[in-house]
C-alpha positions in Angstrom: 21.8 -52.8 -85.5 23.7 -51.9 -82.3 26.2 -54.2 -80.6 23.7 -54.4 -77.8 20.8 -55.7 -79.8 23.3 -58.4 -81.4 24.3 -59.3 -77.8 20.7 -59.6 -76.7 19.8 -61.9 -79.7 22.6 -64.1 -79.2 21.8 -64.5 -75.7 18.2 -65.2 -76.1 18.6 -68.6 -77.7 20.9 -69.5 -74.8 18.4 -68.6 -72.2 15.9 -70.5 -74.0 18.0 -73.6 -74.1 18.9 -73.4 -70.7 15.7 -75.2 -69.4 16.2 -77.9 -71.6 19.6 -78.5 -70.9 18.8 -78.5 -67.1 16.0 -81.1 -67.8 18.5 -83.3 -70.0 21.1 -83.1 -67.0 18.5 -84.0 -64.6 17.1 -87.0 -66.4 20.7 -88.1 -67.2 21.7 -88.1 -63.4 18.6 -89.6 -61.9 17.4 -91.5 -64.8 18.0 -95.0 -63.3 16.3 -94.0 -60.1 13.2 -93.2 -62.1 13.4 -96.2 -64.0 13.7 -98.5 -60.7 10.7 -96.5 -59.0 8.8 -97.3 -62.5 9.6 -100.8 -62.4 8.5 -101.4 -58.7 5.3 -99.7 -59.4 4.3 -101.3 -62.5 5.2 -105.1 -61.1 3.8 -104.0 -57.5 0.5 -103.2 -59.2 0.6 -106.3 -61.3 1.6 -108.7 -58.4 0.8 -106.6 -55.3 0.5 -109.7 -52.9 3.8 -111.3 -54.0 6.1 -108.6 -55.6 6.6 -106.7 -52.2 6.4 -109.5 -50.1 9.0 -109.9 -47.5 10.1 -113.3 -49.1 10.6 -111.8 -52.5 12.5 -108.7 -51.2 14.8 -110.9 -49.0 15.4 -113.2 -51.8 16.4 -110.6 -54.3 18.7 -108.8 -51.6 20.3 -112.2 -50.9 20.8 -113.4 -54.3 21.9 -110.0 -56.0 24.3 -109.0 -52.9 26.9 -111.3 -54.5 26.1 -109.5 -58.0 26.7 -106.2 -56.5 29.8 -107.0 -54.9 31.1 -108.3 -58.1 30.0 -105.4 -59.9 31.8 -103.0 -57.4 34.8 -105.2 -57.9 34.5 -104.6 -61.6 34.0 -101.0 -61.0 37.4 -100.3 -59.9 39.5 -101.2 -62.7 37.0 -99.9 -65.0 37.5 -96.3 -63.3 41.0 -96.5 -64.9 39.7 -97.9 -68.3 41.0 -101.3 -67.6 38.7 -104.4 -67.6 38.8 -107.2 -65.3 37.2 -110.3 -66.9 38.5 -112.8 -64.4 36.1 -111.8 -61.4 33.6 -114.4 -62.3 36.2 -117.1 -62.5 37.7 -115.8 -59.3 34.4 -115.6 -57.6 33.9 -119.5 -58.6 37.2 -120.5 -57.3 36.8 -118.7 -54.0 33.2 -120.4 -53.6 34.5 -123.8 -54.2 37.7 -123.3 -52.0 35.7 -121.8 -48.9 33.6 -125.0 -48.9 36.2 -127.5 -49.9 39.0 -126.2 -47.6 36.4 -126.9 -44.7 34.9 -130.3 -45.8 38.2 -131.6 -47.2 41.2 -130.4 -45.5 39.3 -129.8 -42.2 40.2 -126.2 -41.8 38.1 -123.8 -39.7 36.3 -121.1 -41.7 38.2 -118.1 -40.7 41.5 -119.9 -41.6 40.0 -121.1 -45.0 38.6 -117.3 -45.5 42.0 -115.8 -44.7 43.9 -118.1 -47.1 41.3 -117.5 -49.9 41.6 -113.5 -49.3 45.6 -113.8 -49.5 45.1 -115.7 -52.8 42.6 -113.0 -54.1 45.2 -110.5 -53.3 48.0 -112.3 -55.3 45.6 -112.9 -58.3 44.7 -109.2 -58.4 48.3 -108.4 -58.1 49.0 -110.7 -60.9 46.5 -109.0 -62.9 48.0 -105.7 -62.3 51.5 -106.9 -63.3 50.4 -108.4 -66.6 48.6 -105.0 -67.6 51.2 -102.6 -66.3 54.5 -104.1 -66.4 54.1 -106.8 -69.5 51.6 -104.3 -71.1 49.3 -106.9 -72.0 45.7 -105.5 -72.9 43.7 -106.0 -70.0 40.8 -107.8 -71.7 43.2 -110.6 -72.7 45.3 -110.6 -69.7 42.1 -111.1 -67.3 40.4 -113.3 -69.6 43.6 -115.5 -69.6 43.8 -115.2 -65.7 39.9 -116.2 -65.3 40.6 -119.3 -67.5 43.4 -120.4 -65.4 41.5 -119.8 -62.2 38.6 -122.1 -63.9 41.2 -124.8 -64.4 42.3 -124.5 -60.8 38.7 -124.9 -59.7 37.9 -127.8 -61.7 41.2 -129.5 -60.8 40.6 -128.9 -57.1 37.1 -130.2 -57.2 37.7 -132.7 -59.8 34.6 -131.0 -61.8 32.1 -132.1 -59.2 30.4 -130.4 -56.6 31.5 -130.4 -53.1 28.9 -131.2 -50.7 28.7 -128.8 -47.7 26.6 -130.8 -45.2 29.4 -130.7 -42.5 29.8 -127.0 -42.6 29.7 -125.4 -39.1 26.9 -123.1 -38.4 29.1 -120.3 -37.6 30.0 -120.3 -41.2 26.4 -120.5 -42.6 25.1 -117.9 -40.3 27.3 -115.4 -42.1 24.4 -115.0 -44.5 21.3 -115.3 -42.3 18.6 -112.8 -42.0 19.1 -110.5 -39.1 16.0 -108.1 -38.0 14.6 -108.7 -41.4 17.7 -107.8 -43.3 19.9 -110.3 -45.1 23.6 -110.0 -43.9 24.8 -110.2 -47.5 23.0 -106.8 -48.0 24.7 -105.4 -45.1 28.1 -106.5 -46.3 27.3 -104.7 -49.6 26.2 -101.5 -47.8 29.6 -101.3 -46.0 31.8 -101.9 -49.0 29.6 -99.5 -51.0 30.3 -96.5 -48.4 33.9 -97.5 -48.3 34.3 -97.3 -52.2 32.0 -94.2 -52.2 34.2 -92.2 -49.8 37.4 -93.4 -51.6 36.4 -92.6 -55.1 34.4 -89.2 -54.4 36.6 -87.7 -51.6 40.0 -89.2 -51.3 42.8 -88.5 -53.6 43.5 -92.1 -54.8 39.8 -92.1 -56.1 40.2 -89.0 -58.1 43.6 -90.3 -59.5 41.9 -93.3 -60.8 39.4 -91.3 -62.7 42.1 -89.1 -64.0 44.0 -92.0 -65.3 40.9 -93.1 -66.9 40.2 -90.0 -68.5 43.9 -89.4 -70.0 46.8 -91.5 -68.8 49.4 -89.2 -70.3 47.8 -86.2 -68.5 47.7 -88.4 -65.3 51.5 -88.8 -65.7 52.2 -85.3 -66.3 50.6 -84.2 -63.2 52.6 -86.7 -61.2 50.3 -89.8 -60.5 52.0 -93.2 -60.4 49.8 -94.8 -62.9 51.4 -98.2 -62.6 50.7 -98.2 -58.5 47.2 -97.0 -59.1 46.1 -99.4 -61.8 47.8 -102.3 -60.2 46.1 -101.5 -56.8 42.8 -101.2 -58.7 43.2 -104.8 -59.7 44.3 -105.8 -56.4 41.2 -104.4 -54.8 38.9 -106.1 -57.4 40.7 -109.2 -56.8 39.8 -108.8 -53.0 36.2 -108.1 -53.6 35.8 -110.9 -55.8 37.4 -113.3 -53.4 35.3 -112.2 -50.5 32.0 -112.3 -52.7 32.9 -115.9 -53.2 33.1 -116.6 -49.6 29.7 -115.1 -49.1 28.1 -117.3 -52.2 29.7 -120.3 -50.4 27.9 -119.5 -47.3 24.7 -119.2 -49.2 24.8 -122.0 -51.4 26.5 -124.3 -48.8 28.1 -126.3 -51.7 31.2 -126.0 -53.8 30.0 -125.8 -57.4 32.8 -125.2 -60.0 30.6 -123.7 -62.8 28.6 -121.3 -60.7 31.2 -118.2 -61.2 31.2 -117.4 -64.7 27.3 -117.1 -64.6 27.9 -113.7 -62.4 30.4 -112.2 -65.0 27.9 -111.0 -67.5 25.4 -109.5 -65.0 28.1 -107.8 -62.7 29.6 -106.5 -66.1 26.4 -105.1 -67.2 25.4 -103.5 -64.2 28.6 -101.5 -63.9 28.4 -100.3 -67.4 24.9 -99.5 -67.0 25.5 -97.5 -63.7 28.1 -95.3 -65.6 24.8 -93.7 -67.4 23.5 -92.4 -64.3 24.3 -90.3 -61.1 27.8 -89.5 -62.6 27.0 -89.8 -66.4 30.0 -90.8 -68.4 31.9 -92.6 -65.6 31.3 -95.7 -63.6 30.3 -94.8 -60.0 29.2 -96.8 -56.8 25.5 -95.4 -56.5 24.9 -95.9 -60.1 26.3 -99.4 -60.1 24.1 -100.3 -57.0 21.0 -98.8 -58.8 21.8 -100.7 -62.0 21.9 -103.9 -59.8 18.5 -103.1 -58.5 17.0 -102.3 -61.6 18.0 -105.4 -63.3 17.1 -107.5 -60.1 13.5 -106.1 -59.5 13.1 -106.1 -63.4 13.9 -110.0 -63.8 12.0 -110.9 -60.6 8.6 -109.1 -62.0 9.0 -110.6 -65.4 9.7 -114.2 -63.5 6.3 -113.6 -61.6 4.4 -112.9 -64.6 5.2 -116.3 -65.8 8.4 -115.9 -68.1 10.5 -118.9 -68.6 14.0 -119.2 -66.9 16.0 -118.6 -70.2 14.6 -115.2 -70.6 17.2 -114.1 -68.1 19.9 -114.9 -70.8 18.2 -112.6 -73.3 17.5 -110.2 -70.5 21.4 -109.8 -69.3 22.7 -109.9 -73.0 20.2 -107.2 -74.0 20.9 -105.1 -71.1 24.6 -105.3 -71.7 24.3 -104.3 -75.3 22.2 -101.2 -74.2 24.6 -100.4 -71.1 27.7 -100.2 -73.4 25.8 -98.0 -76.0 24.4 -95.7 -73.2 27.9 -95.6 -71.3 29.7 -94.7 -74.4 26.9 -91.9 -75.4 27.3 -90.6 -71.7 31.0 -90.4 -71.8 31.0 -88.4 -75.0 28.3 -86.2 -73.8 30.4 -85.5 -70.8 33.6 -84.8 -72.9 31.3 -82.3 -74.8 30.1 -80.4 -71.9 33.7 -80.1 -70.7 34.8 -78.8 -74.2 32.0 -76.2 -74.1 32.6 -75.2 -70.6 33.8 -71.6 -70.3 37.2 -71.2 -69.1 37.9 -68.4 -66.6 
């Protein structure tokens, strides 16, 4: 057998496997989008009069905007393989403060919001220092910080709801529906565009992913790991605080227990988003798609008559699936990079 024959026989399986690999990559990249379209088609057919109604769509966009902001807040530290488990408690504190500072301290909402955002920056900076300077595992550090924030929230509110009956209209109008679109959805769109540009086109975003892939390699290339990781936690804190302000405008009451309820859905959405668009790493578009998948799925299940507690089974199950899929996607990405021919 000649060398040419051997080369042809070796190349033939590669050519046969190419369409399969291409299809697999296509499904991996756009899988969440197909799932979203399928969910909307199924529930739209089962409940055509209610599922696609303006009321239902606006309700989903309004309620899930806060989850989306919190998922984006979680996404930034996760790009560096660090967890921020304080985001839910941070959200709850900001939501209580934005109402309480206006009702009980008599501040205007711009002053109260500015104070909360400054405090949010400080919380994010503290999380960054605990992880990068004191070398405390991010899981433990941010869980401890979150518990402290939960204590501050309950201390400030005395564990009770703060009524927002006297909130100014200029504050409650921050989350009104304008031209058929809820303003919180507009805020999410603007934040998403900014983060997408940062992570996909700016050096700082690429540096975050390099750190997440290999800290030692990032250091050898001259990336300041401590500064980037701390900055990621600061951005996470800022977004969590802003999400709390938006939630305060939506609920118009200060509820100390509301924040932790958002942690699990936001965390699940971020991890599930890492399985699509950019499989193997967290990304903005994948995160938004996963939020929509979770939101429309649960809305459809509710309209079919499922009880309220199904949401907890749903979120818990999705988190387990999301973790498994994100780990698989990351390993698949690493194998693809290893097998890539070197020039």
